[in-house]
N, C-alpha and C positions, 0 to 999 in steps of 0.2 A: 504494500500500500504506500509506503514511503517513497518507493521508486517512482510512483506515478506523480506525486506532488513535488518532488525535488526540483525539477526544472522550473516549475512555477514559483517556488519559493526563492530560487536563485534569481530569476528574472525580477520578481517583486523587490527583493533586497537590492539588486543592482539599480533598479529604477528609483528607489527611495534615496539611495546613497548619491546617485548622480543628480537627482533633483536638489538635494541639500547642497551638494558641491556647486551647482550652477546658480541657484537662486539665493543662497544665504548672503552673499555680498550685497545683492540688490536689496534684500529685506533689511539688512543692517544699515545700509545707506539711507533708506526711507525712514527708518526709525530715528536715525540721527537728525535728519532734516525736520522731522516732526518735533523732536525735542528742542531743536534750535528755534523753531517757529513758536513753540509754546513758551520758551524762555523769553523770546523777543516780545511776545504779546503780554507777558507778565511784567515786563520792564516798565516802571513808571515813567522814565524819561522818554521812552519811545511812545507811550500813550499820550503824553502831553504834546509831543511834536505832531502826532497824527491828528489830534483834535484841533490844533492850531491850523493845520493844513485844510481841514474841512470847514473851518470858519466858526466852530463852536467855541463858546467861552465858558 
């Protein structure tokens, strides 16, 4: 029975490993960008500049 499923298990494992290898850097980059945007939006000096640009007081 194990002989029948071994190729499928190997193919699934290879697919998962290659997916992580390929897409992990992209996911990490996006996470870093989101953190930077969140930090930027929480920065009080940035918020004051943005409200002045919009014309709000």
